[in-house]
C-alpha positions as CSV (number, residue, x, y, z in Angstrom):
1,M,50.5,-94.0,32.1
2,D,50.3,-94.9,28.2
3,A,51.3,-92.8,25.6
4,C,51.4,-92.2,21.7
5,L,54.7,-90.3,21.8
6,P,56.5,-91.6,24.7
7,W,59.4,-89.0,24.2
8,L,57.1,-85.6,24.6
9,N,56.7,-83.8,27.9
10,I,54.7,-80.2,28.5
11,E,58.2,-79.1,30.0
12,G,59.8,-79.5,27.1
13,F,57.8,-79.2,24.3
14,Q,58.3,-76.6,21.5
15,P,55.5,-75.4,19.1
16,H,56.6,-76.1,15.4
17,A,57.8,-72.4,13.6
18,L,54.2,-71.8,12.1
19,H,52.7,-71.2,15.7
20,A,55.8,-68.8,16.7
21,P,54.2,-65.6,18.2
22,D,55.7,-63.3,15.5
23,R,54.2,-64.3,12.3
24,T,50.9,-62.7,10.8
25,W,48.7,-65.4,12.3
26,A,50.0,-67.4,14.9
27,E,46.7,-69.9,14.7
28,T,44.8,-70.9,12.0
29,N,41.6,-73.5,12.9
30,C,42.2,-76.5,15.5
31,Y,42.3,-79.4,12.8
32,V,45.1,-77.8,10.8
33,D,46.9,-76.4,13.7
34,L,46.8,-79.8,16.0
35,W,48.2,-81.5,12.3
36,I,51.1,-78.9,12.5
37,E,52.1,-80.2,15.7
38,V,51.8,-83.9,15.9
39,L,53.5,-83.5,12.1
40,H,56.3,-81.5,14.2
41,A,56.2,-83.6,16.8
42,L,56.8,-86.6,14.2
43,G,59.7,-84.2,13.0
44,L,58.2,-84.4,9.5
45,P,57.8,-80.7,7.3
46,A,54.1,-79.8,8.2
47,E,55.2,-77.3,4.9
48,A,55.1,-79.8,2.4
49,A,51.4,-80.7,2.9
50,L,49.8,-76.9,2.8
51,G,49.3,-77.0,-1.2
52,F,45.2,-77.3,0.4
53,A,45.2,-73.7,1.2
54,A,44.8,-72.7,-2.7
55,R,41.7,-73.8,-2.9
56,Q,40.0,-71.9,-0.3
57,D,37.2,-70.3,-1.1
58,F,34.0,-67.9,0.2
59,E,31.6,-70.5,0.9
60,G,28.7,-67.3,1.5
61,D,28.4,-67.3,5.7
62,Q,32.5,-67.8,5.6
63,F,35.3,-68.6,4.1
64,S,36.2,-72.2,4.2
65,F,37.3,-74.5,6.8
66,T,40.4,-76.0,5.7
67,K,41.8,-78.9,6.6
68,F,45.0,-80.9,5.6
69,P,43.5,-83.5,2.6
70,L,44.4,-87.4,4.1
71,E,45.0,-88.5,1.4
72,D,47.8,-85.9,1.1
73,L,49.5,-86.9,4.6
74,E,49.4,-90.8,3.0
75,T,51.2,-89.5,-0.4
76,L,53.7,-87.1,1.3
77,F,54.4,-89.4,4.9
78,G,52.7,-92.5,4.9
79,L,50.3,-91.9,7.7
80,R,47.4,-93.6,7.4
81,V,44.1,-91.9,8.5
82,Q,40.8,-93.0,9.1
83,E,37.1,-92.5,11.3
84,L,36.9,-94.8,14.0
85,A,33.4,-95.9,15.5
86,I,33.2,-95.1,18.9
87,Y,30.5,-97.8,20.9
88,E,32.1,-97.9,24.3
89,P,33.7,-94.7,26.0
90,V,36.0,-92.8,23.7
91,E,38.9,-93.0,26.4
92,Q,39.1,-96.4,26.0
93,H,39.3,-96.4,22.2
94,A,41.9,-93.7,22.4
95,L,44.1,-95.9,24.7
96,L,43.5,-99.2,22.9
97,Q,44.6,-97.1,19.7
98,M,47.5,-95.9,21.6
99,L,48.3,-99.7,22.2
100,R,48.4,-100.4,18.4
101,G,50.8,-97.9,18.0
102,R,48.1,-95.2,16.5
103,M,46.7,-91.4,18.3
104,C,43.3,-90.6,17.7
105,L,41.9,-87.1,16.6
106,I,38.8,-86.4,19.0
107,E,36.3,-83.9,18.9
108,V,35.4,-82.4,22.4
109,D,33.9,-79.7,24.2
110,P,36.2,-76.9,24.7
111,F,34.5,-75.8,28.1
112,W,36.4,-78.3,29.7
113,L,39.8,-77.5,27.7
114,P,42.4,-75.2,30.1
115,D,44.3,-74.3,27.4
116,T,41.4,-72.2,25.9
117,G,41.5,-69.6,28.5
118,I,39.2,-66.6,29.1
119,A,38.1,-67.8,25.3
120,A,36.4,-70.5,26.1
121,Y,37.0,-72.4,29.2
122,R,34.3,-73.4,31.6
123,T,32.7,-69.9,29.9
124,T,32.1,-71.7,26.3
125,H,30.3,-74.7,24.5
126,G,31.3,-75.7,21.8
127,K,33.7,-78.5,20.0
128,T,37.0,-78.6,18.6
129,T,39.7,-81.5,17.9
130,I,42.7,-82.8,19.9
131,A,44.6,-85.9,19.8
132,P,45.8,-87.2,23.3
133,N,49.2,-88.1,23.8
134,R,49.1,-89.4,27.2
135,I,46.1,-90.7,28.9
136,D,45.3,-92.1,33.1
137,L,42.4,-93.3,33.4
138,A,43.3,-93.5,37.1
139,G,45.1,-90.4,37.9
140,K,41.9,-88.7,35.5
141,R,44.9,-87.1,33.7
142,M,45.7,-86.6,30.1
143,E,48.5,-84.8,27.8
144,Y,47.2,-83.7,24.3
145,F,47.7,-81.5,21.3
146,H,44.9,-78.9,20.4
147,N,45.5,-75.7,18.4
148,A,49.1,-74.7,18.7
149,G,50.2,-77.0,21.4
150,Y,50.6,-79.5,23.9
151,F,48.7,-79.8,27.2
152,V,47.5,-81.0,30.1
153,L,44.8,-81.6,32.0
154,E,43.3,-83.9,34.9
155,G,40.5,-84.1,37.7
156,E,36.7,-82.8,36.7
157,D,38.2,-81.2,33.5
158,F,38.9,-85.0,32.3
159,D,35.9,-85.8,33.3
160,G,33.9,-83.6,31.3
161,V,36.0,-84.3,28.1
162,F,34.9,-88.2,28.9
163,P,31.8,-87.8,29.8
164,A,30.4,-91.2,29.0
165,S,32.0,-92.7,32.3
166,T,30.6,-90.4,34.8
167,P,27.4,-89.4,35.8
168,Y,27.0,-86.4,33.2
169,G,26.8,-89.0,30.7
170,A,27.6,-88.5,26.8
171,P,24.7,-86.8,25.0
172,F,26.3,-87.9,21.8
173,R,29.0,-90.2,20.4
174,P,31.6,-87.9,19.2
175,Y,33.3,-88.1,15.9
176,V,37.3,-89.4,16.4
177,E,40.0,-90.4,13.7
178,F,43.2,-92.5,14.2
179,T,46.0,-92.1,12.3
180,T,49.1,-94.4,12.2
181,L,52.5,-92.8,13.5
182,E,54.7,-94.8,11.3
183,P,56.0,-92.3,8.6
184,L,57.4,-92.8,5.9
185,R,60.5,-90.4,5.9
186,L,61.3,-89.7,2.1
187,P,64.3,-88.4,0.4
188,A,64.5,-84.5,0.8
189,E,64.2,-84.3,-3.6
190,E,61.6,-87.0,-3.7
191,L,59.2,-85.5,-1.0
192,R,60.2,-81.6,-2.5
193,A,59.0,-83.1,-5.7
194,R,55.6,-85.2,-4.5
195,A,55.2,-82.4,-2.5
196,A,55.2,-79.8,-6.1
197,T,52.4,-82.0,-7.6
198,L,50.2,-82.2,-5.0
199,F,50.3,-77.8,-4.6
200,A,50.1,-78.1,-8.6
201,S,47.1,-80.2,-8.3
202,H,45.5,-78.0,-5.3
203,W,46.1,-75.1,-7.1
204,A,44.6,-76.3,-10.5
205,K,41.2,-76.9,-8.4
206,R,41.4,-73.0,-7.1
207,P,38.2,-71.3,-6.7
208,A,36.9,-69.7,-10.2
209,R,35.9,-66.5,-9.0
210,N,37.7,-64.6,-6.7
211,P,36.2,-65.4,-3.1
212,I,37.6,-62.5,-1.6
213,R,35.2,-60.2,-4.3
214,A,32.4,-62.4,-3.5
215,F,32.7,-62.0,0.6
216,Q,33.1,-58.4,-0.1
217,M,29.9,-58.4,-1.3
218,E,28.0,-59.9,1.4
219,A,30.6,-57.9,3.9
220,P,28.7,-54.4,4.6
221,A,25.6,-56.4,5.4
222,R,27.0,-58.8,7.8
223,A,28.8,-56.5,9.3
224,E,25.9,-54.0,10.2
225,A,23.9,-57.2,11.7
226,L,26.4,-57.7,14.3
227,A,25.2,-54.0,16.0
228,G,24.0,-55.0,19.4
229,R,24.5,-58.7,19.1
230,G,27.5,-58.6,21.4
231,E,30.9,-59.7,21.8
232,Q,30.8,-63.1,20.8
233,A,28.9,-62.3,17.7
234,F,31.5,-60.3,16.8
235,H,33.8,-62.9,17.3
236,D,32.6,-65.9,15.3
237,F,32.4,-63.7,12.3
238,A,35.8,-62.7,12.4
239,F,37.3,-66.0,13.1
240,H,35.0,-67.5,10.5
241,N,35.9,-65.1,7.8
242,L,39.1,-62.7,8.7
243,R,41.1,-64.8,10.5
244,L,40.0,-68.6,8.1
245,L,40.9,-66.6,5.3
246,G,44.3,-64.7,6.6
247,A,46.1,-67.5,8.3
248,N,45.4,-70.2,5.1
249,F,46.9,-67.4,2.9
250,D,49.9,-67.4,5.7
251,L,50.0,-70.9,5.9
252,L,50.0,-71.3,1.5
253,G,52.6,-68.5,1.4
254,A,54.9,-70.9,4.1
255,G,54.0,-73.8,2.0
256,L,55.6,-72.0,-1.3
257,T,58.5,-71.0,0.8
258,W,59.7,-74.1,1.7
259,L,58.6,-75.2,-1.9
260,S,61.0,-73.0,-3.6
261,D,63.8,-72.0,-0.6
262,G,61.8,-68.7,-0.7
263,A,62.0,-67.9,-4.2
264,D,58.7,-68.0,-5.2
265,P,57.4,-64.1,-5.6
266,R,53.6,-64.8,-5.2
267,I,55.1,-65.6,-1.5
268,A,54.3,-61.7,-1.5
269,A,50.9,-61.8,-2.6
270,C,50.5,-64.5,0.5
271,E,51.4,-61.9,2.6
272,T,49.5,-59.3,1.8
273,I,46.8,-61.4,1.9
274,A,47.3,-62.7,5.4
275,A,48.2,-59.1,6.8
276,T,45.0,-57.1,5.1
277,A,43.0,-60.0,6.8
278,K,44.8,-59.1,10.0
279,G,44.1,-55.3,9.7
280,A,40.7,-55.8,8.1
281,Q,39.5,-57.2,12.0
282,F,40.4,-53.6,13.8
283,Q,38.7,-52.2,10.8
284,L,35.9,-54.3,11.4
285,A,35.6,-53.5,15.0
286,R,35.7,-50.0,15.0
287,A,32.7,-50.2,12.0
288,V,30.8,-52.2,14.4
289,A,31.6,-50.1,17.5
290,R,30.6,-46.6,15.1
291,R,28.0,-48.3,13.3
292,R,29.4,-47.0,10.1
293,F,29.8,-49.9,8.0
294,E,30.6,-48.1,4.5
295,G,34.2,-48.5,4.3
296,F,34.9,-52.4,6.0
297,A,34.6,-54.0,2.5
298,Q,36.9,-51.5,0.7
299,A,39.9,-52.4,3.4
300,L,40.2,-55.9,1.9
301,D,40.8,-54.6,-1.5
302,P,44.7,-54.8,-1.5
303,A,43.9,-58.8,-0.4
304,A,41.6,-59.0,-3.3
305,E,43.7,-57.7,-5.5
306,A,46.7,-59.6,-4.1
307,W,44.5,-63.0,-5.0
308,E,44.5,-62.3,-8.5
309,R,47.9,-61.7,-8.8
310,L,48.8,-64.9,-6.9
311,F,46.4,-66.4,-9.1
312,A,47.5,-65.0,-12.2
313,A,51.0,-66.1,-11.9
314,E,53.0,-69.1,-13.3
315,P,52.7,-72.3,-11.9
316,I,54.7,-73.3,-9.3
317,Q,58.4,-73.6,-9.1
318,H,60.0,-75.5,-6.7
319,A,63.7,-76.0,-5.5
320,A,65.7,-78.3,-7.4
């Protein structure tokens, strides 16, 4: 069995503190969460790269599905990430890249991922991103990063994730990236200075208008449209709006905490947005169940006001 990070094992894996169960949002989205754990496994502070969260907008049908900008990962950590063109079975490409000291990030169907539990495993088809760390082709076994953890699958699930070499066939070639795994380990002061520059750059590119106010204008009609459509429609809407919003600003607050050693007053505004979005999920559930939607948008007022305070503040300060 080959491995990208041979020191990792299922039994000893400890998730990053950003994924601790006592956080307001223990998970964000599959791509961001995966990168947090890969950086953590490499001994790198993911918080240094969270400035991108300042740029989240409301896109009309959802809040931005934010990602670590690849250029930020290279600036801070020296990790070079690029797309990998697929023309052979994807697992063969992943194994070859392992031999070259690289880890692949692969879009797969969560239907075959045991770690998704009742949310998707053997029930729901879709797409998500994983990063294999160990692949045993003969034994049909793989250890992989996904969401906020490190997991294993085997047998029929292995064939489902990598269908090109099975009777199922592959309907399309998945999107795949690879990352180098020899990080640049900067002195703490230089890393903080580079991170502060990136935070300031993203801060300057924040939305011109308050995205939470924009969502509030759409929210009653969109919530009403969920009535009678079933549980999956509710969860899809809540994920692409309330979770993406709340978890994004939970991460921004964590980044500001790391950058300022907890001294930045804007951390509190991020926490308010995160907590308000969390509570709004329950408001939405009640609104849909009772078919009374007039109060749902107003439940987000504290978050909208916190967004205004957050971006009216002085430029980011970082600890010396």
